[in-house]
Backbone atoms as SQL, in Angstrom:
CREATE TABLE atoms (id INTEGER PRIMARY KEY, chain TEXT, resi INTEGER, resn TEXT, atom TEXT, x REAL, y REAL, z REAL);
INSERT INTO atoms VALUES
  (1, 'A', 1, 'MET', 'N', -46.615, -3.944, -15.125),
  (2, 'A', 1, 'MET', 'CA', -45.760, -4.908, -13.783),
  (3, 'A', 1, 'MET', 'C', -46.903, -4.860, -12.873),
  (4, 'A', 2, 'SER', 'N', -47.241, -5.957, -12.609),
  (5, 'A', 2, 'SER', 'CA', -48.082, -5.890, -11.018),
  (6, 'A', 2, 'SER', 'C', -46.878, -5.505, -9.794),
  (7, 'A', 3, 'LYS', 'N', -47.989, -4.959, -8.985),
  (8, 'A', 3, 'LYS', 'CA', -47.196, -4.780, -7.351),
  (9, 'A', 3, 'LYS', 'C', -46.436, -5.921, -6.894),
  (10, 'A', 4, 'GLU', 'N', -46.890, -7.331, -7.458),
  (11, 'A', 4, 'GLU', 'CA', -46.294, -8.411, -6.597),
  (12, 'A', 4, 'GLU', 'C', -45.207, -8.744, -7.680),
  (13, 'A', 5, 'GLU', 'N', -45.234, -8.883, -8.851),
  (14, 'A', 5, 'GLU', 'CA', -44.146, -9.017, -9.878),
  (15, 'A', 5, 'GLU', 'C', -42.737, -7.729, -9.304),
  (16, 'A', 6, 'PHE', 'N', -43.218, -6.652, -9.081),
  (17, 'A', 6, 'PHE', 'CA', -42.043, -5.720, -8.776),
  (18, 'A', 6, 'PHE', 'C', -41.555, -6.214, -7.466),
  (19, 'A', 7, 'ALA', 'N', -42.501, -6.459, -6.563),
  (20, 'A', 7, 'ALA', 'CA', -41.951, -6.955, -5.484),
  (21, 'A', 7, 'ALA', 'C', -40.733, -8.191, -5.199),
  (22, 'A', 8, 'ASN', 'N', -40.919, -8.967, -5.838),
  (23, 'A', 8, 'ASN', 'CA', -40.162, -10.220, -6.431),
  (24, 'A', 8, 'ASN', 'C', -39.014, -10.096, -7.145),
  (25, 'A', 9, 'LEU', 'N', -39.316, -8.745, -7.746),
  (26, 'A', 9, 'LEU', 'CA', -37.869, -8.713, -8.588),
  (27, 'A', 9, 'LEU', 'C', -36.650, -8.477, -7.744),
  (28, 'A', 10, 'PRO', 'N', -35.238, -8.874, -8.117),
  (29, 'A', 10, 'PRO', 'CA', -34.119, -8.998, -7.743),
  (30, 'A', 10, 'PRO', 'C', -33.851, -7.366, -7.466),
  (31, 'A', 11, 'PHE', 'N', -33.159, -6.857, -6.189),
  (32, 'A', 11, 'PHE', 'CA', -32.875, -5.282, -6.013),
  (33, 'A', 11, 'PHE', 'C', -32.274, -4.790, -7.014),
  (34, 'A', 12, 'HIS', 'N', -31.500, -5.203, -7.919),
  (35, 'A', 12, 'HIS', 'CA', -30.603, -4.462, -8.940),
  (36, 'A', 12, 'HIS', 'C', -31.693, -3.926, -10.236),
  (37, 'A', 13, 'LYS', 'N', -32.580, -5.084, -10.354),
  (38, 'A', 13, 'LYS', 'CA', -33.944, -5.150, -11.230),
  (39, 'A', 13, 'LYS', 'C', -34.930, -3.997, -10.450),
  (40, 'A', 14, 'LYS', 'N', -35.243, -4.105, -9.723),
  (41, 'A', 14, 'LYS', 'CA', -36.111, -2.728, -8.860),
  (42, 'A', 14, 'LYS', 'C', -35.283, -1.621, -9.278),
  (43, 'A', 15, 'ILE', 'N', -34.326, -1.512, -9.152),
  (44, 'A', 15, 'ILE', 'CA', -33.622, 0.087, -9.362),
  (45, 'A', 15, 'ILE', 'C', -33.734, 0.125, -10.777),
  (46, 'A', 16, 'ASN', 'N', -33.495, -0.579, -11.624),
  (47, 'A', 16, 'ASN', 'CA', -33.341, -0.242, -12.866),
  (48, 'A', 16, 'ASN', 'C', -35.070, -0.272, -13.473),
  (49, 'A', 17, 'THR', 'N', -35.814, -0.810, -13.067),
  (50, 'A', 17, 'THR', 'CA', -37.406, -0.692, -13.474),
  (51, 'A', 17, 'THR', 'C', -37.968, 0.590, -13.094),
  (52, 'A', 18, 'LEU', 'N', -37.246, 1.221, -11.715),
  (53, 'A', 18, 'LEU', 'CA', -37.829, 2.742, -11.329),
  (54, 'A', 18, 'LEU', 'C', -37.278, 3.609, -12.383),
  (55, 'A', 19, 'TYR', 'N', -35.872, 3.708, -12.322),
  (56, 'A', 19, 'TYR', 'CA', -35.426, 4.421, -13.274),
  (57, 'A', 19, 'TYR', 'C', -35.358, 4.846, -14.892),
  (58, 'A', 20, 'THR', 'N', -36.234, 3.348, -15.270),
  (59, 'A', 20, 'THR', 'CA', -36.797, 3.241, -16.649),
  (60, 'A', 20, 'THR', 'C', -37.901, 3.348, -16.841),
  (61, 'A', 21, 'GLU', 'N', -38.970, 3.029, -15.817),
  (62, 'A', 21, 'GLU', 'CA', -40.487, 2.849, -16.272),
  (63, 'A', 21, 'GLU', 'C', -41.170, 3.930, -15.201),
  (64, 'A', 22, 'GLY', 'N', -40.551, 4.201, -13.992),
  (65, 'A', 22, 'GLY', 'CA', -40.923, 5.224, -13.096),
  (66, 'A', 22, 'GLY', 'C', -41.088, 6.566, -13.302),
  (67, 'A', 23, 'THR', 'N', -41.539, 7.525, -12.443),
  (68, 'A', 23, 'THR', 'CA', -41.609, 8.764, -12.599),
  (69, 'A', 23, 'THR', 'C', -41.195, 9.263, -11.399),
  (70, 'A', 24, 'PHE', 'N', -40.252, 9.990, -11.127),
  (71, 'A', 24, 'PHE', 'CA', -39.509, 10.395, -10.070),
  (72, 'A', 24, 'PHE', 'C', -40.618, 11.802, -9.606),
  (73, 'A', 25, 'VAL', 'N', -41.002, 11.909, -8.464),
  (74, 'A', 25, 'VAL', 'CA', -41.898, 12.635, -7.810),
  (75, 'A', 25, 'VAL', 'C', -41.301, 13.814, -7.068),
  (76, 'A', 26, 'VAL', 'N', -40.587, 13.394, -5.947),
  (77, 'A', 26, 'VAL', 'CA', -39.917, 14.566, -4.987),
  (78, 'A', 26, 'VAL', 'C', -39.166, 13.563, -4.205),
  (79, 'A', 27, 'GLY', 'N', -38.150, 14.400, -3.602),
  (80, 'A', 27, 'GLY', 'CA', -37.187, 13.709, -2.549),
  (81, 'A', 27, 'GLY', 'C', -37.475, 14.188, -1.113),
  (82, 'A', 28, 'ILE', 'N', -37.067, 13.802, -0.061),
  (83, 'A', 28, 'ILE', 'CA', -37.060, 14.061, 1.070),
  (84, 'A', 28, 'ILE', 'C', -35.841, 14.024, 1.916),
  (85, 'A', 29, 'ARG', 'N', -35.587, 14.246, 3.024),
  (86, 'A', 29, 'ARG', 'CA', -34.485, 13.826, 4.005),
  (87, 'A', 29, 'ARG', 'C', -35.571, 13.148, 5.053),
  (88, 'A', 30, 'TYR', 'N', -35.168, 12.255, 5.392),
  (89, 'A', 30, 'TYR', 'CA', -35.689, 11.382, 6.396),
  (90, 'A', 30, 'TYR', 'C', -34.897, 10.572, 7.319),
  (91, 'A', 31, 'TYR', 'N', -34.550, 11.213, 8.827),
  (92, 'A', 31, 'TYR', 'CA', -33.819, 10.634, 9.713),
  (93, 'A', 31, 'TYR', 'C', -32.206, 10.488, 8.525),
  (94, 'A', 32, 'LYS', 'N', -31.734, 9.314, 8.650),
  (95, 'A', 32, 'LYS', 'CA', -30.380, 9.342, 7.766),
  (96, 'A', 32, 'LYS', 'C', -30.128, 9.167, 6.625),
  (97, 'A', 33, 'HIS', 'N', -31.546, 9.261, 5.728),
  (98, 'A', 33, 'HIS', 'CA', -31.520, 8.919, 4.746),
  (99, 'A', 33, 'HIS', 'C', -32.091, 10.168, 3.720),
  (100, 'A', 34, 'LYS', 'N', -31.799, 9.953, 2.360),
  (101, 'A', 34, 'LYS', 'CA', -32.304, 10.832, 1.527),
  (102, 'A', 34, 'LYS', 'C', -33.779, 9.890, 0.789),
  (103, 'A', 35, 'VAL', 'N', -34.886, 9.924, 0.711),
  (104, 'A', 35, 'VAL', 'CA', -35.754, 9.444, 0.349),
  (105, 'A', 35, 'VAL', 'C', -36.561, 9.667, -0.904),
  (106, 'A', 36, 'ASN', 'N', -36.227, 9.091, -2.206),
  (107, 'A', 36, 'ASN', 'CA', -36.645, 9.616, -3.503),
  (108, 'A', 36, 'ASN', 'C', -38.286, 8.892, -3.595),
  (109, 'A', 37, 'LEU', 'N', -39.195, 9.384, -3.749),
  (110, 'A', 37, 'LEU', 'CA', -40.504, 9.024, -4.449),
  (111, 'A', 37, 'LEU', 'C', -40.775, 8.886, -5.794),
  (112, 'A', 38, 'TYR', 'N', -41.005, 7.763, -6.345),
  (113, 'A', 38, 'TYR', 'CA', -41.199, 7.477, -7.441),
  (114, 'A', 38, 'TYR', 'C', -42.919, 6.819, -7.829),
  (115, 'A', 39, 'LEU', 'N', -43.207, 7.360, -8.745),
  (116, 'A', 39, 'LEU', 'CA', -44.602, 7.043, -9.139),
  (117, 'A', 39, 'LEU', 'C', -44.280, 5.542, -10.309),
  (118, 'A', 40, 'LEU', 'N', -44.589, 4.407, -10.068),
  (119, 'A', 40, 'LEU', 'CA', -44.659, 3.335, -10.937),
  (120, 'A', 40, 'LEU', 'C', -46.107, 2.821, -11.052),
  (121, 'A', 41, 'GLU', 'N', -46.788, 2.933, -12.311),
  (122, 'A', 41, 'GLU', 'CA', -47.686, 2.912, -12.920),
  (123, 'A', 41, 'GLU', 'C', -48.497, 3.642, -11.820),
  (124, 'A', 42, 'SER', 'N', -49.605, 2.988, -11.006),
  (125, 'A', 42, 'SER', 'CA', -50.568, 3.758, -10.218),
  (126, 'A', 42, 'SER', 'C', -49.862, 3.470, -8.473),
  (127, 'A', 43, 'GLU', 'N', -48.796, 3.055, -8.384),
  (128, 'A', 43, 'GLU', 'CA', -48.116, 2.856, -7.077),
  (129, 'A', 43, 'GLU', 'C', -47.081, 3.769, -6.760),
  (130, 'A', 44, 'TYR', 'N', -47.007, 4.171, -5.562),
  (131, 'A', 44, 'TYR', 'CA', -46.049, 5.208, -5.079),
  (132, 'A', 44, 'TYR', 'C', -44.673, 4.168, -4.290),
  (133, 'A', 45, 'VAL', 'N', -43.583, 4.076, -4.827),
  (134, 'A', 45, 'VAL', 'CA', -42.410, 3.484, -4.297),
  (135, 'A', 45, 'VAL', 'C', -41.129, 4.197, -3.641),
  (136, 'A', 46, 'GLU', 'N', -40.799, 4.014, -2.498),
  (137, 'A', 46, 'GLU', 'CA', -39.776, 4.698, -1.950),
  (138, 'A', 46, 'GLU', 'C', -38.519, 4.094, -2.186),
  (139, 'A', 47, 'VAL', 'N', -37.464, 4.896, -2.101),
  (140, 'A', 47, 'VAL', 'CA', -35.996, 4.569, -2.295),
  (141, 'A', 47, 'VAL', 'C', -35.256, 5.048, -1.309),
  (142, 'A', 48, 'PHE', 'N', -34.752, 4.189, -0.345),
  (143, 'A', 48, 'PHE', 'CA', -34.354, 5.089, 0.905),
  (144, 'A', 48, 'PHE', 'C', -32.667, 5.221, 0.479),
  (145, 'A', 49, 'TYR', 'N', -32.202, 5.978, 0.560),
  (146, 'A', 49, 'TYR', 'CA', -30.425, 6.129, 0.052),
  (147, 'A', 49, 'TYR', 'C', -29.911, 6.605, 1.251),
  (148, 'A', 50, 'ASN', 'N', -28.819, 5.824, 1.922),
  (149, 'A', 50, 'ASN', 'CA', -28.043, 6.182, 2.878),
  (150, 'A', 50, 'ASN', 'C', -26.750, 6.841, 2.459),
  (151, 'A', 51, 'HIS', 'N', -26.445, 8.008, 2.633),
  (152, 'A', 51, 'HIS', 'CA', -25.433, 8.955, 2.258),
  (153, 'A', 51, 'HIS', 'C', -24.032, 8.048, 3.162),
  (154, 'A', 52, 'LYS', 'N', -24.353, 8.221, 4.173),
  (155, 'A', 52, 'LYS', 'CA', -23.091, 7.529, 5.274),
  (156, 'A', 52, 'LYS', 'C', -22.348, 6.557, 4.432),
  (157, 'A', 53, 'HIS', 'N', -23.058, 5.560, 4.296),
  (158, 'A', 53, 'HIS', 'CA', -22.640, 4.058, 3.523),
  (159, 'A', 53, 'HIS', 'C', -22.528, 4.066, 1.962),
  (160, 'A', 54, 'ASP', 'N', -22.883, 5.210, 1.581),
  (161, 'A', 54, 'ASP', 'CA', -23.344, 5.311, 0.078),
  (162, 'A', 54, 'ASP', 'C', -24.034, 4.260, -0.800),
  (163, 'A', 55, 'LYS', 'N', -25.207, 3.890, -0.163),
  (164, 'A', 55, 'LYS', 'CA', -25.767, 2.806, -0.565),
  (165, 'A', 55, 'LYS', 'C', -27.424, 2.949, -0.566),
  (166, 'A', 56, 'ILE', 'N', -27.966, 2.044, -1.348),
  (167, 'A', 56, 'ILE', 'CA', -29.493, 2.086, -1.258),
  (168, 'A', 56, 'ILE', 'C', -29.805, 1.005, -0.325),
  (169, 'A', 57, 'ASP', 'N', -30.481, 1.181, 0.919),
  (170, 'A', 57, 'ASP', 'CA', -30.925, 0.596, 2.085),
  (171, 'A', 57, 'ASP', 'C', -32.116, -0.356, 1.793),
  (172, 'A', 58, 'LYS', 'N', -32.992, 0.357, 1.227),
  (173, 'A', 58, 'LYS', 'CA', -35.032, -0.075, 0.867),
  (174, 'A', 58, 'LYS', 'C', -35.326, 0.211, -0.240),
  (175, 'A', 59, 'ILE', 'N', -35.966, -0.316, -1.057),
  (176, 'A', 59, 'ILE', 'CA', -36.936, -0.057, -1.518),
  (177, 'A', 59, 'ILE', 'C', -38.339, -0.641, -1.441),
  (178, 'A', 60, 'ASP', 'N', -39.180, 0.114, -1.321),
  (179, 'A', 60, 'ASP', 'CA', -40.655, -0.320, -0.590),
  (180, 'A', 60, 'ASP', 'C', -41.687, 0.390, -1.206),
  (181, 'A', 61, 'PHE', 'N', -43.086, 0.088, -1.260),
  (182, 'A', 61, 'PHE', 'CA', -44.085, 0.687, -1.553),
  (183, 'A', 61, 'PHE', 'C', -44.501, 1.441, -0.577),
  (184, 'A', 62, 'LEU', 'N', -45.318, 2.662, -0.649),
  (185, 'A', 62, 'LEU', 'CA', -45.473, 3.709, 0.277),
  (186, 'A', 62, 'LEU', 'C', -46.937, 3.800, -0.024),
  (187, 'A', 63, 'PRO', 'N', -47.729, 3.140, 0.953),
  (188, 'A', 63, 'PRO', 'CA', -49.633, 3.237, 0.743),
  (189, 'A', 63, 'PRO', 'C', -49.998, 4.660, 1.025),
  (190, 'A', 64, 'ARG', 'N', -50.797, 5.211, 0.514),
  (191, 'A', 64, 'ARG', 'CA', -51.012, 6.441, 0.355),
  (192, 'A', 64, 'ARG', 'C', -51.598, 6.781, 1.616),
  (193, 'A', 65, 'ASP', 'N', -51.952, 6.241, 2.487),
  (194, 'A', 65, 'ASP', 'CA', -52.519, 6.955, 3.747),
  (195, 'A', 65, 'ASP', 'C', -51.361, 7.019, 4.873),
  (196, 'A', 66, 'HIS', 'N', -49.917, 6.454, 4.480),
  (197, 'A', 66, 'HIS', 'CA', -49.092, 6.432, 5.090),
  (198, 'A', 66, 'HIS', 'C', -48.490, 7.975, 5.735),
  (199, 'A', 67, 'THR', 'N', -48.406, 7.854, 7.266),
  (200, 'A', 67, 'THR', 'CA', -48.229, 9.234, 7.882),
  (201, 'A', 67, 'THR', 'C', -46.674, 9.964, 6.970),
  (202, 'A', 68, 'ARG', 'N', -46.004, 9.367, 6.549),
  (203, 'A', 68, 'ARG', 'CA', -44.794, 10.052, 6.051),
  (204, 'A', 68, 'ARG', 'C', -45.211, 10.820, 4.466),
  (205, 'A', 69, 'MET', 'N', -46.236, 10.537, 4.268),
  (206, 'A', 69, 'MET', 'CA', -46.789, 11.106, 2.899),
  (207, 'A', 69, 'MET', 'C', -46.999, 12.595, 3.095),
  (208, 'A', 70, 'LYS', 'N', -47.350, 12.951, 4.297),
  (209, 'A', 70, 'LYS', 'CA', -47.138, 14.439, 4.775),
  (210, 'A', 70, 'LYS', 'C', -45.994, 15.030, 4.515),
  (211, 'A', 71, 'PHE', 'N', -44.482, 14.321, 4.680),
  (212, 'A', 71, 'PHE', 'CA', -43.272, 15.099, 4.324),
  (213, 'A', 71, 'PHE', 'C', -43.268, 14.965, 2.763),
  (214, 'A', 72, 'TYR', 'N', -43.730, 14.385, 2.193),
  (215, 'A', 72, 'TYR', 'CA', -43.771, 14.594, 0.619),
  (216, 'A', 72, 'TYR', 'C', -44.584, 15.847, 0.286),
  (217, 'A', 73, 'LEU', 'N', -45.879, 15.876, 0.807),
  (218, 'A', 73, 'LEU', 'CA', -46.612, 16.681, 0.508),
  (219, 'A', 73, 'LEU', 'C', -46.198, 18.420, 0.552),
  (220, 'A', 74, 'ASP', 'N', -45.363, 18.231, 2.013),
  (221, 'A', 74, 'ASP', 'CA', -45.013, 19.716, 2.276),
  (222, 'A', 74, 'ASP', 'C', -43.806, 20.019, 1.342),
  (223, 'A', 75, 'GLN', 'N', -43.321, 19.120, 0.456),
  (224, 'A', 75, 'GLN', 'CA', -42.381, 19.742, -0.481),
  (225, 'A', 75, 'GLN', 'C', -42.787, 20.201, -1.819),
  (226, 'A', 76, 'ILE', 'N', -44.070, 19.664, -1.887),
  (227, 'A', 76, 'ILE', 'CA', -44.633, 20.072, -3.175),
  (228, 'A', 76, 'ILE', 'C', -45.521, 21.419, -3.019),
  (229, 'A', 77, 'LYS', 'N', -45.066, 22.439, -4.070),
  (230, 'A', 77, 'LYS', 'CA', -45.773, 23.783, -4.291),
  (231, 'A', 77, 'LYS', 'C', -46.257, 24.070, -5.570),
  (232, 'A', 78, 'LEU', 'N', -47.824, 24.169, -5.171),
  (233, 'A', 78, 'LEU', 'CA', -48.765, 24.602, -6.396),
  (234, 'A', 78, 'LEU', 'C', -49.158, 26.247, -6.490),
  (235, 'A', 79, 'ASP', 'N', -48.625, 26.823, -7.624),
  (236, 'A', 79, 'ASP', 'CA', -49.046, 27.921, -7.805),
  (237, 'A', 79, 'ASP', 'C', -50.717, 28.188, -7.784);
């Protein structure tokens, strides 16, 4: 599935696609959200979950050069 095809999916199909075809990488706390990072083919996708409202606020691609990538890298420990 291309990046454009995923971006054009309805919200509920994006969720289903990530959970069935994506690979969970790591989760972080980011302001009022718990953000889960998934790898979908060769693209990183973030899922912004709002605990207070018990809902997913946003699903979006994360560019590899985005400053938020540092928050994810800080959570990964390699021996």
